[in-house]
VEXGU-773933 format. One line per field, with one value per atom (N, C-alpha, C): z negated, y, x negated; residue in one letter; residue number from 1; atom name. Coordinates in pm, whole numbers, plus 50000, padded with zeros to 5 digits. Each point is the difference from the previous one (the first is absolute). Layout:
w <- Z;...
v <- Y;...
u <- X;...
r <- a;...
k <- NUM;...
a <- CA;...
! end
This chain:
w <- 53090;50023;49971;49919;49962;50090;50085;50081;50100;50063;50104;49944;49890;49941;49959;49946;49959;50120;50110;50121;50054;49988;50046;49920;49868;49915;50029;50018;50028;50133;50099;50130;49990;49923;49984;49928;49899;49926;50089;50083;50092;50101;50048;50096;49937;49874;49932;49974;49964;49979;50130;50111;50129;50033;49971;50027;49917;49874;49913;50047;50044;50049;50126;50087;50123;49966;49905;49960;49940;49919;49941;50109;50099;50111;50082;50018;50075;49929;49867;49924;50015;50001;50016;50137;50103;50135;50005;49942;49998;49925;49892;49918;50077;50075;50068;50137;50073;50140;50030;49906;50025;50094;50034;50084;50140;50049;50135;50015;49892;50007;49947;49979;49939;50107;50000;50095;49939;50060;49951;50012;50106;50022;49892;49972;49901;49861;49969;49869;49992;50109;50002;49974;50064;49978;49855;49944;49860;49904;50031;49912;50024;50112;50032;50048;50069;50056;50148;50070;50141;50015;50117;50028;49994;50044;49998;49857;49907;49859;49950;50034;49960;50063;50128;50071;49940;49970;49942;49863;49925;49866;50005;50096;49998;50128;50112;50122;50080;49933;50073;49916;50067;49932;49896;50037;49907;49874;50017;49883;49910;50060;49922;49924;50064;49932;49882;50022;49893;49882;50032;49895;49921;50070;49929;49903;50045;49912;49879;50024;49889;49901;50053;49914;49920;50066;49930;49894;50033;49904;49876;50020;49887;49913;50064;49922;49947;50065;49959;49893;49953;49884;50028;50122;50027;49927;49949;49921;49874;49960;49879;50018;50125;50022;49926;49974;49921;49861;49941;49868;50007;50107;50017;50000;50080;50014;49875;49912;49876;49890;50024;49901;49977;49873;49968;50032;49981;50023;50145;50078;50142;50018;49908;50010;49983;49900;49978;50120;50056;50116;50120;50024;50112;49981;49878;49972;50023;49959;50019;50148;50075;50145;50067;49961;50055;49970;49878;49962;50078;50017;50073;50144;50065;50140;50018;49908;50008;49986;49907;49981;50126;50061;50122;50114;50022;50112;49982;49876;49977;49995;49994;49981;50118;50120;50121;50106;49976;50083;50146;50024;50137;50082;49947;50077;50008;49897;50005;50105;50012;50106;50137;50014;50126;50031;49898;50019;50048;49939;50043;50141;50032;50134;50105;49961;50095;50050;49929;50042;50131;50034;50121;50127;49996;50120;49991;49896;49980;49942;50086;49952;49902;50020;49911;49860;49995;49869;49937;50083;49948;49930;50062;49939;49869;49998;49880;49887;50032;49898;49949;50092;49960;49904;50029;49912;49862;49994;49870;49923;50070;49935;49952;50072;49960;49866;49965;49868;49890;50026;49902;49993;50116;49999;49923;50021;49931;49849;49956;49856;49944;50073;49957;49995;50100;50005;49878;49959;49882;49876;49986;49882;50002;50117;50011;49965;50044;49968;49850;49931;49854;49937;50053;49948;50025;50116;50031;49902;49970;49908;49861;49962;49869;50002;50116;50012;50002;50027;49999;50138;50102;50138;50067;50078;50075;50106;50000;50100;50142;50022;50135;50051;49910;50040;50002;49970;49980;50126;50117;50123;50027;49988;50021;49901;49876;49897;50032;50040;50036;50115;50103;50116;49962;49915;49956;49921;49907;49919;50086;50103;50093;50071;50045;50068;49902;49879;49901;49961;50006;49957;50117;50119;50119;50006;50083;50022;50061;50094;50067;49900;49908;49899;49910;49952;49912;50069;50123;50068;50025;50028;50019;49869;49891;49872;49947;50032;49949;50082;50106;50083;49920;49916;49921;49851;49958;49859;49962;49872;49953;50007;50004;49999;49882;49882;49882;50016;50056;50017;50104;50108;50102;49942;49922;49940;49900;49921;49902;50071;50112;50075;50057;50054;50054;49889;49888;49888;49950;49989;49953;50099;50128;50103;50000;49982;49990;49881;49885;49880;50021;50062;50025;50097;50101;50099;49938;49916;49931;49907;49932;49908;50074;50120;50078;50051;50006;50049;49890;49877;49888;50020;49944;50012;49943;50070;49956;49883
v <- 93184;49867;49993;50093;49993;50083;50084;50090;49924;49898;49928;49925;49922;49936;50101;50115;50102;50051;50028;50048;49894;49874;49891;49993;50015;49999;50119;50116;50121;49986;49942;49982;49901;49893;49901;50060;50083;50064;50097;50074;50095;49926;49886;49919;49947;49955;49947;50111;50119;50113;50036;49996;50027;49894;49876;49890;50015;50035;50019;50119;50106;50118;49966;49920;49961;49910;49907;49912;50081;50100;50087;50080;50047;50074;49909;49874;49905;49976;49988;49984;50123;50118;50123;50006;49955;49998;49904;49882;49902;50056;50071;50056;50109;50081;50114;49966;49912;49977;49858;49908;49862;49931;49875;49921;50060;50065;50056;50112;50072;50111;49965;49870;49955;49961;50064;49968;50045;49957;50044;50152;50055;50145;50076;49956;50072;49990;49885;49984;50086;50007;50085;50145;50047;50139;50022;49907;50013;49999;49919;49988;50110;50073;50104;49946;49884;49941;49972;49952;49967;49860;49975;49866;49897;50039;49910;49959;50094;49967;49895;50017;49902;49865;50003;49875;49932;50077;49942;49938;50057;49950;49875;49997;49893;49916;50056;49922;49985;50003;49981;50052;50018;50042;49896;49872;49894;50000;50015;50003;50119;50110;50118;49973;49933;49963;49907;49904;49909;50079;50099;50080;50079;50050;50073;49907;49878;49907;49967;49975;49969;50115;50123;50118;50016;49980;50011;49889;49880;49889;50030;50058;50033;50108;50105;50110;49966;49904;49964;49893;49951;49911;49852;49955;49856;49916;50065;49927;49941;50054;49951;49859;49950;49865;49895;50028;49905;49984;50110;49994;49928;50024;49935;49849;49950;49856;49936;50081;49948;49987;50053;49990;49853;49962;49861;49968;50098;49981;50038;49904;50026;50102;50005;50100;50141;50015;50129;50037;49901;50025;50045;49939;50041;50143;50032;50136;50100;49963;50087;50013;49890;50005;50099;49999;50097;50142;50025;50135;50043;49909;50034;50037;49921;50028;50119;50021;50121;50124;49994;50113;50021;49890;50011;50057;49945;50049;50146;50045;50139;50096;49946;50085;50093;49954;50083;49942;50014;49933;50043;50126;50050;49931;49991;49936;49849;49938;49856;49970;50088;49983;50009;50093;50013;49878;49942;49878;49885;49984;49892;50025;50125;50032;49976;50016;49985;49857;49905;49860;49972;50079;49973;50017;50082;50021;49940;49923;49945;49859;49898;49862;49956;50048;49960;50058;50129;50060;49939;49964;49933;49870;49924;49875;50028;50105;50036;50039;50082;50043;49881;49909;49880;49916;49991;49925;50063;50132;50068;49972;50004;49973;49856;49908;49860;49979;50090;49990;50019;50090;50020;49875;49940;49877;49889;49991;49898;50020;50125;50029;49960;50032;49963;49848;49931;49854;49937;50056;49949;50015;50115;50025;49912;49982;49910;49857;49960;49866;49982;50104;49992;49978;50069;49983;49859;49945;49862;49903;50020;49912;50002;50114;50012;49956;49955;49954;50111;50123;50114;50030;49937;50016;49864;49972;49875;49998;49893;49989;50008;49944;49997;50139;50094;50136;50096;49950;50090;50079;49937;50072;50111;49967;50102;50114;49967;50102;50089;49938;50078;50095;49950;50084;50116;49975;50107;50106;49957;50096;50079;49934;50068;50114;49975;50104;50112;49962;50099;50096;49953;50084;50064;49996;50056;50152;50061;50145;50037;49918;50030;50005;49903;50001;50122;50026;50115;50131;50019;50127;50021;49892;50013;50041;49935;50029;50138;50043;50129;50118;49973;50109;50095;49942;50085;49967;49949;49972;50053;50024;50035;49875;50016;49881;49908;50057;49917;49922;50065;49932;49889;50025;49897;49881;50028;49893;49920;50068;49931;49908;50044;49919;49876;50018;49885;49902;50052;49913;49921;50065;49932;49893;50031;49904;49879;50025;49890;49911;50060;49922;49918;50060;49929;49883;50023;49896;49883;50028;49894;49924;50070;49937;49905;50039;49915;49875;50004;49884;49899;50028;49910;49869;49889;49872;50010;49939;50005;49904
u <- 51658;50055;50150;50051;50141;50090;49942;50084;50084;49941;50074;50122;49985;50118;50106;49958;50097;50078;49927;50067;50096;49957;50087;50129;49988;50119;50090;49939;50077;50074;49933;50063;50116;49980;50106;50120;49974;50109;50075;49928;50065;50085;49949;50076;50128;49990;50117;50102;49955;50090;50073;49928;50062;50105;49967;50091;50129;49984;50117;50084;49933;50072;50080;49941;50071;50119;49982;50110;50115;49967;50103;50071;49924;50059;50091;49960;50082;50133;49996;50123;50090;49939;50077;50067;49930;50057;50118;49984;50109;50121;49972;50107;50076;49927;50061;50055;49931;50036;50046;49978;50037;49903;50031;49911;49985;50105;49994;49899;49972;49906;49862;49978;49875;49900;49886;49893;49868;49890;49870;49988;50058;49992;50077;50122;50081;49939;49941;49935;49875;49925;49880;50036;50107;50044;50038;50073;50043;49882;49898;49884;49897;50013;49904;49867;50007;49878;50025;49898;50018;50058;50059;50053;49888;49879;49886;49965;50012;49973;50097;50129;50101;49968;49966;49969;49878;49898;49878;50025;50094;50031;50088;50096;50099;50005;49966;49991;50127;50115;50126;50116;50113;50123;50041;49990;50040;49915;49868;49911;50033;50040;50038;50130;50095;50124;49970;49909;49960;49942;49918;49936;50103;50102;50106;50070;50032;50070;49913;49871;49909;49993;49994;49993;50129;50115;50128;50012;49953;50007;49918;49882;49912;50062;50051;50058;50139;50068;50135;50008;49886;49999;50013;49975;50012;49896;49893;49901;50063;50115;50068;50056;50001;50051;49917;49874;49919;50060;50045;50061;50135;50074;50131;49984;49907;49984;49940;49941;49943;50105;50120;50107;50036;50014;50033;50145;50088;50143;50033;50049;50029;50111;50097;50107;49943;49914;49935;49914;49930;49914;50081;50115;50086;50049;50040;50045;49887;49879;49884;49966;50015;49975;50094;50126;50096;49954;49960;49956;49876;49905;49877;50032;50085;50028;50094;50092;50083;49911;49905;49909;49916;49956;49921;50082;50121;50084;50036;50015;50040;49882;49877;49882;49975;50032;49983;50093;50130;50098;49991;49965;49993;49893;49878;49893;50020;50057;50028;50106;50100;50100;49934;49907;49927;49917;49939;49921;50087;50116;50090;50054;50027;50048;49892;49874;49889;49987;50057;49986;50072;50102;50078;49917;49897;49919;49862;49974;49867;50011;50005;50017;49891;49877;49892;50021;50038;50026;50125;50098;50120;49961;49911;49954;49926;49920;49925;50094;50101;50095;50082;50033;50074;49916;49871;49911;49993;49996;49998;50130;50112;50127;50009;49935;50003;49929;49909;49936;50105;50095;50108;50087;50031;50079;49927;49868;49922;50004;49989;50007;50136;50106;50135;50013;49945;50007;49933;49886;49931;50086;50066;50083;50125;50059;50116;49959;49883;49951;49984;49956;49989;50138;50100;50136;50051;49965;50038;49935;49873;49927;50061;50058;50063;50146;50048;50137;50103;49956;50092;50057;49944;50047;49998;50104;50005;49890;49920;49893;50055;50119;50058;50035;50018;50037;49882;49879;49885;49964;50008;49966;50101;50130;50103;49983;49971;49984;49879;49890;49881;50028;50069;50031;50091;50098;50090;49925;49915;49925;49901;49946;49910;50072;50122;50079;50036;50039;50043;49888;49876;49887;49927;50060;49936;50013;49916;50008;50134;50049;50126;50116;50004;50106;49988;49878;49981;50039;49955;50025;50149;50073;50145;50069;49962;50063;49961;49878;49951;50051;50075;50051;50088;50087;50090;49992;49882;49976;49863;49980;49866;49913;49868;49913;50027;50023;50027;50129;50103;50129;49989;49927;49981;49924;49898;49921;50084;50080;50085;50099;50055;50095;49932;49880;49926;49965;49952;49963;50121;50116;50120;50044;49991;50039;49906;49870;49904;50034;50027;50032;50127;50102;50126;49979;49917;49975;49925;49903;49928;50094;50087;50094;50093;50043;50091;49928;49867;49924;49970;50046;49976;50077;49950;50071;50141;50094;50139;50023
r <- m;m;m;t;t;t;a;a;a;r;r;r;p;p;p;y;y;y;r;r;r;g;g;g;r;r;r;a;a;a;r;r;r;a;a;a;e;e;e;a;a;a;t;t;t;e;e;e;q;q;q;t;t;t;r;r;r;l;l;l;r;r;r;i;i;i;a;a;a;a;a;a;a;a;a;a;a;a;a;a;a;a;a;a;v;v;v;l;l;l;r;r;r;a;a;a;k;k;k;g;g;g;a;a;a;g;g;g;g;g;g;f;f;f;s;s;s;l;l;l;e;e;e;s;s;s;v;v;v;a;a;a;r;r;r;e;e;e;a;a;a;g;g;g;v;v;v;t;t;t;r;r;r;l;l;l;t;t;t;v;v;v;y;y;y;n;n;n;q;q;q;f;f;f;g;g;g;s;s;s;r;r;r;r;r;r;a;a;a;l;l;l;l;l;l;e;e;e;a;a;a;v;v;v;f;f;f;d;d;d;d;d;d;r;r;r;a;a;a;a;a;a;s;s;s;g;g;g;g;g;g;l;l;l;h;h;h;r;r;r;m;m;m;r;r;r;e;e;e;v;v;v;m;m;m;a;a;a;q;q;q;a;a;a;d;d;d;a;a;a;h;h;h;v;v;v;a;a;a;l;l;l;s;s;s;s;s;s;l;l;l;v;v;v;e;e;e;v;v;v;f;f;f;c;c;c;a;a;a;f;f;f;w;w;w;s;s;s;s;s;s;d;d;d;q;q;q;g;g;g;s;s;s;l;l;l;a;a;a;g;g;g;l;l;l;h;h;h;a;a;a;a;a;a;t;t;t;s;s;s;g;g;g;d;d;d;p;p;p;v;v;v;f;f;f;e;e;e;a;a;a;s;s;s;l;l;l;r;r;r;e;e;e;r;r;r;n;n;n;e;e;e;r;r;r;r;r;r;r;r;r;q;q;q;a;a;a;i;i;i;s;s;s;v;v;v;l;l;l;v;v;v;d;d;d;r;r;r;l;l;l;c;c;c;e;e;e;r;r;r;g;g;g;e;e;e;v;v;v;e;e;e;r;r;r;a;a;a;t;t;t;s;s;s;k;k;k;d;d;d;l;l;l;t;t;t;d;d;d;l;l;l;l;l;l;f;f;f;v;v;v;m;m;m;t;t;t;s;s;s;f;f;f;q;q;q;t;t;t;y;y;y;s;s;s;q;q;q;l;l;l;a;a;a;t;t;t;d;d;d;r;r;r;t;t;t;p;p;p;d;d;d;a;a;a;a;a;a;c;c;c;a;a;a;l;l;l;i;i;i;r;r;r;q;q;q;t;t;t;v;v;v;e;e;e;d;d;d;t;t;t;v;v;v;r;r;r;r;r;r;a;a;a;a;a;a;p;p;p;k;k;k
k <- 1;1;1;2;2;2;3;3;3;4;4;4;5;5;5;6;6;6;7;7;7;8;8;8;9;9;9;10;10;10;11;11;11;12;12;12;13;13;13;14;14;14;15;15;15;16;16;16;17;17;17;18;18;18;19;19;19;20;20;20;21;21;21;22;22;22;23;23;23;24;24;24;25;25;25;26;26;26;27;27;27;28;28;28;29;29;29;30;30;30;31;31;31;32;32;32;33;33;33;34;34;34;35;35;35;36;36;36;37;37;37;38;38;38;39;39;39;40;40;40;41;41;41;42;42;42;43;43;43;44;44;44;45;45;45;46;46;46;47;47;47;48;48;48;49;49;49;50;50;50;51;51;51;52;52;52;53;53;53;54;54;54;55;55;55;56;56;56;57;57;57;58;58;58;59;59;59;60;60;60;61;61;61;62;62;62;63;63;63;64;64;64;65;65;65;66;66;66;67;67;67;68;68;68;69;69;69;70;70;70;71;71;71;72;72;72;73;73;73;74;74;74;75;75;75;76;76;76;77;77;77;78;78;78;79;79;79;80;80;80;81;81;81;82;82;82;83;83;83;84;84;84;85;85;85;86;86;86;87;87;87;88;88;88;89;89;89;90;90;90;91;91;91;92;92;92;93;93;93;94;94;94;95;95;95;96;96;96;97;97;97;98;98;98;99;99;99;100;100;100;101;101;101;102;102;102;103;103;103;104;104;104;105;105;105;106;106;106;107;107;107;108;108;108;109;109;109;110;110;110;111;111;111;112;112;112;113;113;113;114;114;114;115;115;115;116;116;116;117;117;117;118;118;118;119;119;119;120;120;120;121;121;121;122;122;122;123;123;123;124;124;124;125;125;125;126;126;126;127;127;127;128;128;128;129;129;129;130;130;130;131;131;131;132;132;132;133;133;133;134;134;134;135;135;135;136;136;136;137;137;137;138;138;138;139;139;139;140;140;140;141;141;141;142;142;142;143;143;143;144;144;144;145;145;145;146;146;146;147;147;147;148;148;148;149;149;149;150;150;150;151;151;151;152;152;152;153;153;153;154;154;154;155;155;155;156;156;156;157;157;157;158;158;158;159;159;159;160;160;160;161;161;161;162;162;162;163;163;163;164;164;164;165;165;165;166;166;166;167;167;167;168;168;168;169;169;169;170;170;170;171;171;171;172;172;172;173;173;173;174;174;174;175;175;175;176;176;176;177;177;177;178;178;178;179;179;179;180;180;180;181;181;181;182;182;182;183;183;183;184;184;184;185;185;185;186;186;186;187;187;187;188;188;188;189;189;189;190;190;190;191;191;191;192;192;192;193;193;193;194;194;194;195;195;195;196;196;196;197;197;197;198;198;198;199;199;199;200;200;200;201;201;201;202;202;202;203;203;203;204;204;204
a <- N;CA;C;N;CA;C;N;CA;C;N;CA;C;N;CA;C;N;CA;C;N;CA;C;N;CA;C;N;CA;C;N;CA;C;N;CA;C;N;CA;C;N;CA;C;N;CA;C;N;CA;C;N;CA;C;N;CA;C;N;CA;C;N;CA;C;N;CA;C;N;CA;C;N;CA;C;N;CA;C;N;CA;C;N;CA;C;N;CA;C;N;CA;C;N;CA;C;N;CA;C;N;CA;C;N;CA;C;N;CA;C;N;CA;C;N;CA;C;N;CA;C;N;CA;C;N;CA;C;N;CA;C;N;CA;C;N;CA;C;N;CA;C;N;CA;C;N;CA;C;N;CA;C;N;CA;C;N;CA;C;N;CA;C;N;CA;C;N;CA;C;N;CA;C;N;CA;C;N;CA;C;N;CA;C;N;CA;C;N;CA;C;N;CA;C;N;CA;C;N;CA;C;N;CA;C;N;CA;C;N;CA;C;N;CA;C;N;CA;C;N;CA;C;N;CA;C;N;CA;C;N;CA;C;N;CA;C;N;CA;C;N;CA;C;N;CA;C;N;CA;C;N;CA;C;N;CA;C;N;CA;C;N;CA;C;N;CA;C;N;CA;C;N;CA;C;N;CA;C;N;CA;C;N;CA;C;N;CA;C;N;CA;C;N;CA;C;N;CA;C;N;CA;C;N;CA;C;N;CA;C;N;CA;C;N;CA;C;N;CA;C;N;CA;C;N;CA;C;N;CA;C;N;CA;C;N;CA;C;N;CA;C;N;CA;C;N;CA;C;N;CA;C;N;CA;C;N;CA;C;N;CA;C;N;CA;C;N;CA;C;N;CA;C;N;CA;C;N;CA;C;N;CA;C;N;CA;C;N;CA;C;N;CA;C;N;CA;C;N;CA;C;N;CA;C;N;CA;C;N;CA;C;N;CA;C;N;CA;C;N;CA;C;N;CA;C;N;CA;C;N;CA;C;N;CA;C;N;CA;C;N;CA;C;N;CA;C;N;CA;C;N;CA;C;N;CA;C;N;CA;C;N;CA;C;N;CA;C;N;CA;C;N;CA;C;N;CA;C;N;CA;C;N;CA;C;N;CA;C;N;CA;C;N;CA;C;N;CA;C;N;CA;C;N;CA;C;N;CA;C;N;CA;C;N;CA;C;N;CA;C;N;CA;C;N;CA;C;N;CA;C;N;CA;C;N;CA;C;N;CA;C;N;CA;C;N;CA;C;N;CA;C;N;CA;C;N;CA;C;N;CA;C;N;CA;C;N;CA;C;N;CA;C;N;CA;C;N;CA;C;N;CA;C;N;CA;C;N;CA;C;N;CA;C;N;CA;C;N;CA;C;N;CA;C;N;CA;C;N;CA;C;N;CA;C;N;CA;C;N;CA;C;N;CA;C;N;CA;C;N;CA;C;N;CA;C;N;CA;C;N;CA;C;N;CA;C;N;CA;C;N;CA;C;N;CA;C;N;CA;C;N;CA;C;N;CA;C;N;CA;C;N;CA;C;N;CA;C;N;CA;C;N;CA;C;N;CA;C;N;CA;C;N;CA;C;N;CA;C;N;CA;C;N;CA;C;N;CA;C;N;CA;C
! end
């Protein structure tokens, strides 16, 4: 009576291992070839499986791109955002948010660059990536609102401040600054700029 459930669990585990292997191969393809060289075929070759296996696991190029982003987010530490938002001090939380996203952007810069480049040829994935980025804007908005409630930021400037901090913590900003800086130096510069921008938004 126990053999069938065991086989079912073993099959599910094997399927999940294959899925993870394909996602890792997809990230490697993005890192090495960019969005232009990314396809179900190229990922299948990298993973050592058939194109049909990739298709059966993900169904489309876009779903595979989504899986890469999810995998990078998990390994890049975005789960730490729960701790960031639980910080009582909004200034400390903003500083922690910068550190979390700098660590994420630097965790696999090559494949993340490929993911962002892939949006130019895939409007649906572009919308999905934009939605993911909007979660960062929403987190920043919540922290800015806390500063407004404490009288540390002018309510009238809160939208402008949120938009500026959103740009400062983006992958595009990080990748530009990290071109000729170490990851730590790029992160320190972003964190200092965020702190200066918040300070300038204080009531006169």
